[in-house]
VOGU-3710 file (C-alpha; in Angstrom, 3 decimals, decimal comma):
1> mfdeqidllk> -81,993/-225,677/142,666  -83,195/-224,112/145,920  -83,990/-227,258/147,922  -81,130/-226,952/150,406  -81,891/-223,320/151,200  -85,565/-224,157/151,816  -84,617/-227,090/154,053  -82,453/-224,784/156,172  -85,485/-222,532/156,666  -87,883/-225,374/157,530
11> deiinstcel> -88,425/-224,464/161,184  -88,859/-220,810/160,313  -91,419/-221,644/157,622  -93,390/-223,808/160,068  -93,318/-221,162/162,787  -94,342/-218,386/160,401  -97,240/-220,475/159,113  -98,449/-221,185/162,641  -98,227/-217,536/163,699  -100,322/-216,460/160,710
21> ikipsvlsps> -102,945/-219,177/161,299  -103,349/-218,012/164,910  -104,802/-214,714/163,688  -108,593/-215,336/163,211  -108,846/-213,276/160,037  -112,552/-213,777/159,301  -114,353/-210,856/157,660  -116,074/-208,702/160,289  -118,038/-205,424/160,203  -115,846/-202,341/160,486
31> knpkmpfged> -116,468/-198,614/160,689  -112,733/-197,920/160,561  -111,819/-196,889/156,989  -108,251/-198,090/157,602  -109,555/-201,588/158,420  -112,318/-202,163/155,860  -112,540/-205,919/156,526  -112,239/-205,795/160,320  -109,526/-205,732/162,931  -108,439/-209,373/162,590
41> cnkalehild> -107,987/-209,222/158,811  -105,954/-206,051/159,359  -103,821/-207,816/161,986  -103,039/-210,593/159,508  -101,969/-208,057/156,872  -99,793/-206,044/159,245  -98,253/-209,240/160,621  -97,127/-210,587/157,260  -95,956/-207,192/156,014  -93,838/-206,908/159,150
51> lgnklgfrtk> -92,452/-210,376/158,450  -91,679/-209,306/154,890  -89,767/-206,289/156,167  -87,725/-208,460/158,522  -86,878/-210,817/155,648  -85,497/-207,918/153,613  -88,338/-207,181/151,160  -90,038/-203,972/150,096  -93,597/-203,869/151,430  -96,711/-201,739/151,110
61> nidgycgyie> -100,028/-201,586/152,953  -102,594/-200,432/150,376  -105,132/-198,504/152,464  -105,947/-201,525/154,620  -107,555/-203,314/151,647  -104,545/-205,408/150,715  -100,771/-205,234/150,548  -97,732/-206,521/148,781  -94,219/-207,832/149,422  -91,685/-207,341/146,617
71> fgegeemigi> -88,086/-207,753/145,506  -86,053/-207,428/142,329  -85,620/-204,845/139,587  -86,902/-204,426/136,041  -89,931/-203,316/134,072  -91,630/-206,705/134,054  -93,218/-208,054/137,228  -94,005/-211,648/138,183  -97,081/-211,667/140,395  -98,001/-214,163/143,093
81> ighldvvpeg> -101,440/-213,501/144,531  -102,824/-215,114/147,673  -105,234/-214,240/150,446  -105,091/-213,914/154,213  -108,812/-213,980/155,013  -110,485/-217,253/155,954  -114,014/-218,633/156,130  -115,609/-218,959/159,608  -114,152/-221,760/161,665  -117,285/-223,912/162,079
91> enwtyppfsa> -117,838/-226,330/164,947  -116,543/-229,617/166,347  -112,867/-229,267/165,484  -110,494/-231,812/166,990  -108,141/-228,941/167,867  -109,075/-225,260/168,274  -109,249/-223,839/164,716  -106,908/-220,924/165,418  -104,419/-222,770/167,590  -102,189/-223,937/164,705
101> hiadgniygr> -101,864/-227,282/166,461  -99,161/-229,607/165,101  -99,889/-233,338/165,147  -99,046/-236,317/162,937  -96,856/-234,184/160,689  -99,657/-231,708/159,957  -100,444/-228,129/160,941  -104,145/-227,886/161,808  -106,075/-224,646/161,610  -108,460/-222,548/159,591
111> gaiddkgpvi> -106,484/-221,190/156,648  -103,740/-223,825/156,828  -104,242/-224,824/153,184  -106,550/-221,933/152,194  -104,463/-219,850/151,861  -102,055/-219,022/154,691  -99,738/-222,004/154,408  -99,289/-221,543/150,639  -98,760/-217,775/151,112  -95,952/-218,419/153,609
121> aslyamkvvm> -94,461/-221,051/151,286  -94,478/-218,466/148,485  -92,898/-215,822/150,716  -89,976/-218,037/151,707  -89,597/-219,188/148,097  -89,125/-215,528/147,217  -86,619/-215,207/150,059  -84,301/-217,971/148,836  -84,484/-216,740/145,224  -83,711/-213,172/146,317
131> dtvklnkrvr> -80,747/-214,352/148,375  -79,385/-216,699/145,699  -79,745/-215,203/142,223  -80,213/-211,816/140,578  -83,334/-211,579/138,425  -84,094/-209,164/135,600  -87,698/-208,923/136,793  -89,494/-207,868/139,950  -91,435/-210,450/141,978  -94,449/-209,247/143,945
141> lilglneend> -96,534/-211,232/146,436  -99,969/-209,575/146,514  -101,977/-210,217/149,681  -105,770/-209,955/149,571  -108,136/-209,731/152,547  -111,555/-210,295/150,943  -111,163/-213,338/148,698  -113,755/-215,434/150,533  -116,427/-212,821/149,873  -116,549/-210,306/147,033
151> wkciehykkt> -112,926/-209,455/146,165  -113,180/-205,784/147,086  -109,522/-205,944/148,126  -108,353/-206,721/144,596  -110,763/-204,209/143,089  -109,019/-201,580/145,220  -105,565/-202,883/144,229  -106,423/-202,499/140,545  -107,443/-198,872/141,057  -104,165/-197,836/142,655
161> eetpsfgfsp> -101,392/-200,293/141,777  -99,479/-201,802/138,883  -100,756/-204,930/137,151  -98,252/-207,811/137,093  -97,078/-209,030/133,699  -97,965/-212,665/134,504  -97,969/-214,993/137,465  -99,866/-217,486/139,589  -102,057/-217,933/142,642  -101,044/-220,607/145,205
171> dadfpciyae> -104,677/-221,291/146,090  -105,759/-224,490/144,353  -103,998/-227,682/143,271  -100,800/-228,935/141,708  -99,665/-229,625/139,068  -101,340/-226,543/137,495  -104,829/-225,235/136,753  -105,620/-224,345/133,151  -109,368/-223,769/133,632  -111,708/-222,607/136,408
181> kgllsayisc> -115,480/-222,830/136,113  -117,756/-219,817/136,034  -119,461/-218,777/139,260  -122,978/-217,622/140,004  -124,990/-217,249/143,198  -128,781/-217,324/142,937  -131,343/-216,416/145,602  -134,942/-217,588/145,276  -137,609/-216,229/147,600  -141,305/-216,449/148,324
191> pikeekitit> -143,584/-214,841/150,937  -144,287/-217,065/153,909  -147,869/-217,698/154,891  -149,252/-218,596/158,281  -150,343/-222,212/158,037  -151,211/-225,117/160,295  -147,435/-225,682/160,332  -145,470/-222,444/160,042  -141,716/-221,808/159,949  -141,076/-219,108/162,561
201> nidcnnnain> -137,268/-219,072/162,735  -134,248/-220,375/160,803  -130,623/-220,545/161,934  -127,871/-221,846/159,625  -124,925/-220,305/161,514  -124,560/-217,599/158,830  -123,203/-220,217/156,465  -121,093/-218,790/153,642  -122,468/-219,119/150,113  -119,353/-221,062/149,028
211> vvpkyckivl> -119,587/-223,707/151,769  -121,734/-226,849/152,026  -123,751/-226,177/155,216  -123,231/-228,509/158,163  -125,936/-227,035/160,419  -129,511/-225,873/160,023  -132,072/-225,322/162,778  -135,732/-224,743/161,932  -138,350/-223,649/164,470  -141,929/-224,688/163,660
221> sidnsisnci> -145,186/-223,501/165,120  -147,690/-226,378/164,846  -151,419/-225,826/165,259  -153,052/-227,747/168,098  -155,539/-229,232/165,641  -152,769/-231,333/164,055  -152,269/-234,705/165,643  -149,350/-237,094/165,487  -147,124/-234,504/163,734  -143,995/-235,267/165,746
231> nnlkeiidky> -144,227/-238,990/165,078  -144,750/-238,350/161,374  -141,715/-236,055/161,342  -139,551/-238,727/162,904  -140,807/-241,364/160,468  -139,860/-239,167/157,493  -136,391/-238,550/158,959  -135,889/-242,263/159,633  -136,983/-243,122/156,072  -134,109/-241,069/154,656
241> gfdidvtqen> -131,624/-241,816/157,429  -130,993/-238,103/157,948  -129,107/-236,760/160,955  -131,943/-234,498/162,154  -132,897/-234,128/165,802  -136,504/-233,281/166,750  -137,113/-231,520/170,063  -139,872/-229,471/171,634  -139,419/-226,206/173,488  -142,484/-224,510/174,954
251> dntiltscgi> -145,015/-224,554/172,096  -142,406/-224,894/169,352  -141,020/-227,892/167,498  -137,340/-227,628/166,597  -135,562/-229,510/163,810  -131,772/-229,510/164,074  -130,131/-230,866/160,941  -126,451/-231,852/160,931  -124,329/-232,369/157,827  -120,700/-232,324/156,735
261> sahaahpdlg> -119,120/-229,116/155,449  -117,108/-228,942/152,226  -116,163/-226,379/149,601  -119,042/-225,458/147,283  -116,820/-226,409/144,347  -117,057/-230,018/145,600  -120,579/-230,421/147,047  -120,307/-234,184/146,656  -117,642/-234,211/149,409  -120,084/-232,821/151,961
271> knaisqvlvv> -123,520/-233,603/153,357  -125,949/-230,712/153,062  -127,800/-229,942/156,300  -130,181/-227,502/154,576  -131,169/-229,869/151,769  -131,940/-232,590/154,303  -134,344/-230,454/156,295  -136,020/-229,013/153,183  -136,812/-232,520/151,946  -138,324/-233,421/155,326
281> lhelfemysi> -140,379/-230,230/155,461  -141,731/-230,823/151,958  -142,975/-234,298/152,812  -144,438/-233,090/156,099  -146,250/-230,205/154,385  -147,638/-232,531/151,725  -148,898/-234,867/154,414  -150,987/-232,064/155,893  -151,946/-230,388/152,568  -149,847/-227,294/153,232
291> nneliayfyk> -148,744/-225,456/150,094  -145,275/-223,901/150,387  -144,238/-222,935/146,860  -140,558/-222,403/147,607  -139,994/-225,713/149,364  -142,098/-227,554/146,765  -139,949/-226,017/144,020  -136,782/-227,075/145,813  -138,015/-230,644/146,214  -139,069/-230,979/142,582
301> migleyngks> -136,252/-229,127/140,833  -133,181/-229,392/143,060  -133,661/-231,989/145,788  -130,812/-233,944/147,322  -128,901/-235,296/144,332  -128,817/-232,307/142,014  -127,665/-233,054/138,467  -129,231/-230,216/136,502  -131,641/-232,354/134,491  -134,780/-231,168/136,287
311> lgidfkdesg> -133,892/-227,544/135,561  -132,874/-228,249/132,003  -129,298/-227,144/132,661  -127,458/-230,439/132,509  -124,266/-228,935/131,098  -120,885/-230,655/131,125  -117,549/-230,228/129,363  -113,833/-230,812/129,915  -114,014/-228,808/133,177  -116,692/-231,131/134,575
321> pltlnvaqfn> -120,452/-230,866/135,176  -122,442/-227,906/136,406  -122,768/-228,194/140,197  -125,156/-226,514/142,623  -124,760/-226,046/146,372  -127,752/-225,034/148,502  -125,817/-222,882/150,950  -128,299/-220,624/152,732  -131,850/-220,735/154,054  -133,242/-217,632/155,717
331> lensnlvigm> -136,421/-215,955/156,902  -136,175/-212,302/155,874  -138,975/-209,723/156,100  -141,699/-212,413/155,985  -139,995/-214,099/152,996  -138,357/-217,489/152,844  -135,064/-217,263/150,929  -132,864/-220,082/149,577  -129,333/-219,137/148,488  -127,499/-221,348/145,988
341> nlripihtsi> -123,982/-221,330/144,575  -123,416/-222,694/141,065  -120,155/-223,706/139,376  -120,602/-223,476/135,615  -118,574/-225,380/132,971  -116,136/-223,167/131,102  -117,855/-223,394/127,709  -121,333/-222,561/129,054  -122,596/-218,981/129,152  -123,552/-217,644/132,577
351> dtikqklsns> -126,437/-215,808/130,913  -127,736/-219,155/129,660  -127,805/-220,515/133,215  -129,539/-217,381/134,537  -132,196/-217,666/131,847  -132,742/-221,386/132,474  -133,133/-220,797/136,205  -135,495/-217,869/135,735  -137,656/-219,808/133,270  -138,007/-222,746/135,679
361> lpkeikisfs> -139,667/-220,663/138,420  -143,385/-220,485/139,153  -144,733/-216,934/139,250  -144,878/-216,861/143,065  -141,093/-217,213/143,372  -138,668/-214,355/142,758  -135,001/-214,726/141,852  -131,937/-212,509/142,120  -128,279/-213,102/141,217  -124,897/-212,054/142,603
371> gekeplyvsk> -121,275/-213,185/142,763  -121,039/-213,605/139,009  -117,558/-214,515/137,782  -116,697/-215,512/134,243  -114,704/-218,740/133,804  -110,946/-218,739/133,416  -109,357/-220,620/130,528  -105,694/-220,687/129,534  -104,482/-222,988/126,777  -102,591/-226,050/127,941
381> esliiktlck> -100,020/-225,130/125,303  -99,406/-221,648/126,702  -95,934/-220,809/127,941  -96,996/-220,254/131,544  -98,846/-223,593/131,797  -95,996/-225,515/130,175  -93,391/-223,789/132,365  -95,221/-224,403/135,633  -96,056/-228,011/134,777  -92,407/-228,663/133,940
391> vfhdttglda> -91,300/-227,079/137,230  -93,723/-229,285/139,142  -92,556/-232,443/137,376  -88,847/-231,609/137,697  -89,216/-230,863/141,424  -91,446/-233,795/142,382  -91,088/-236,419/139,638  -94,901/-236,626/139,508  -97,274/-236,455/136,547  -97,747/-232,856/135,461
401> tpiaiggaty> -100,893/-232,896/133,334  -102,767/-229,612/133,921  -106,291/-229,834/135,326  -109,585/-227,904/135,507  -111,360/-227,057/138,773  -114,669/-225,734/140,044  -113,070/-223,283/142,461  -112,563/-219,597/141,844  -109,126/-218,217/142,639  -107,391/-214,876/142,352
411> arafpnfvsf> -105,880/-216,136/139,090  -108,978/-214,550/137,515  -107,918/-211,144/138,789  -105,231/-210,478/136,152  -104,420/-211,510/132,583  -101,819/-214,253/132,099  -102,390/-215,775/135,554  -103,182/-219,354/136,565  -103,566/-221,256/139,819  -100,578/-223,320/140,898
421> ganmpgnkdm> -100,800/-225,486/144,024  -100,597/-225,891/146,868  -102,740/-229,002/147,357  -100,817/-232,038/146,153  -102,277/-234,587/143,702  -104,164/-237,340/145,490  -104,555/-235,386/148,726  -108,020/-234,723/150,115  -109,038/-231,108/149,597  -109,400/-229,703/153,138
431> chqidefisi> -110,332/-226,207/151,958  -113,310/-224,899/154,022  -113,562/-228,186/155,904  -113,525/-228,969/159,607  -110,000/-229,887/160,818  -108,415/-228,101/157,863  -104,685/-228,812/157,741  -101,560/-228,674/155,657  -98,944/-231,386/155,730  -95,577/-230,027/156,873
441> dnlilgakiy> -93,844/-232,083/154,185  -96,099/-230,560/151,538  -95,644/-227,061/152,952  -91,890/-227,382/152,539  -92,210/-229,091/149,157  -94,527/-226,288/148,050  -91,904/-223,697/148,957  -89,346/-225,577/146,825  -91,735/-225,765/143,868  -92,543/-222,058/144,135
451> anaiyelskn> -88,875/-221,083/144,330  -88,103/-223,034/141,178  -91,190/-221,566/139,487  -90,141/-217,993/140,266  -86,694/-218,635/138,839  -87,978/-220,328/135,659  -90,628/-217,672/135,037  -88,005/-214,971/135,400  -86,119/-216,404/132,432  -89,103/-216,287/130,031
//
């Protein structure tokens, strides 16, 4: 119904997407109460609110935590909730991650698919609906700035603003998401002891807990009494075929492990730089009779190909298996700390997983939890799922069977919300990956789908 209007706005949609990507809106420390997530996140919010004003919408900056863009009249409100913050850019991009480079029909840049491109597609979908038909409901695009961390933006929104009646988040996959796994982050720690081989420094580029790490550097102090250690290290690395470089600097031995980043919801799509180096360290320590409880626990219970069986938490249901991503490895206050991110099947209790993990630990190892989010489940027969799936099929002609995912989206923030796009079926998920991009064709198609969805939801 709105395809022609979207096509006329194609260049404007592309340009607006690029301008938003160019703002490096990564969370940063801030002492300014008006910019709680840092200057760049604030720039992204002010930029899109200004764009919303120019397009003829009502807008509001909610204390620097978040904002919204709105049109229409009526008691009921359709909500669309996306985010403007992005994960850190990472290294070795083909094009600069905040250049919004266009090549081969794609827009490259951090946030292109997660979630700036879909947010712009939603905004212009609202524009063509506002300019074409009169609705009996309001439509509000809610813009978060802290989705990649702890959702403080939406917590603040809920304290001060109206809750939408129903809606969607353009931050996952088409055709529609009916279930999202539960989330849990776990941190296991153990005091470090001075040994013949001692870890003295760890650098993992401040890897986010929801990202498969692509870099980990370990500095070792090796006692002079140990012979042939470097050769043994290299033999262990060669045995596994790991991408780990061994160098010496002054009296230190440095292991630099390289992997492939991916979203923690899909750890199988990445290669974990931390897991690689932990396996090597375990075998090296065993070779020289060094007892490191934390690394020994990792090797025995988690290892490289985690499937839950060793921990006794081999749960699986219609949403898929329980997955675990070893995301962080740190040396803090003379303690070694491993941070893990788990995605828990929808019919499994988070408390069950916490208990299983806690019971698996030797007494020397401590555990703490954070980032707990209950799963989201909406019946496939619900009106919102059936409406959005029909819109997707009618707009694209593609299969519209709803799916479950391991990701956590803002759809969990409000009742009667689900995730809806913008990644197309069959496309590789570039969320959190190096050379993240959105196809221009899919960006425009997404805007058409969202316009039709807004119109159809307004009738129900």
